[in-house]
N, C-alpha and C positions, 0 to 999 in steps of 0.2 A: 202349221197353218192348214186349215181345211177349206173346201169350197165355199161353205157358207160365210166363214171369215172373209175370204177374198171379196165375195160379192157384197157383204155389208161394208167393208172397207171402201171399195171402188164407188159405192153407191152413197156412202155417207150416211147409212141408216144403222139402227140398232141391230145387233146380232139376233135379237129375238124377233126382228120382222122378215128374216130370212129363214123359212121353214122348208120342209122337204118339198112340197109342191110349188115353191116360188119359182116364177118365170117372168118373161117379159110383161105379160099381162097383168101380173099381180103388184109390181112396184112402179110407181109413177116416174121415179128417177131412172129406171131402166130403159134408156133409149138406144139407138144405134151406135152412138158415140160411146156411151158407157159400156155397151156390149163389147165393142172392140177393147176397151181398157180390161175389162173383166178377163177376156180371152188372153190378152198379153200377159196379165198378172198370173193367171192359170199356168201358162207356159213357163213362166220365170219360177214359179213356186214349185211345180211338178217336174221341171226339166224335160219338158216334151214340146214338140211342135204340132200343130194342127193344120190339116188342109182345109180348103175353103169349104168343101162338103161338111166336114166336121164341124167347123165354126158355125155354119148355117144350122146344124143339128143341135147346137148347144144353147137352146133358147129357154132353158129352165135347168134348175138345180139337179132334178133327176136325170136329165140328158147329159148334163156335164159329168155326173158320175159314171154314166154308161159309156161315154167316150173315154174317159180317163181310165176306167177298168179295161177297156179294149187295148189300150196302150200299156197296161200293167203297171200304171201309176198309182192306182189305189185298189185296196182289197174290196 
């Protein structure tokens, strides 16, 4: 499972709706509650944990990739 799949699954949208630049401002379903659900799912899928600062940074798919790369969870 990749980041886009996690986001689309949690938000209940089609995979095609989650593109590289997708973020909080691009999908109506992506509210603060769903954001926490996405973060929790990413932690489970990638076997990592995030600090509060990292969670705040992860407001878009590219930002999620950046944080996960920093943790060595994705290439």
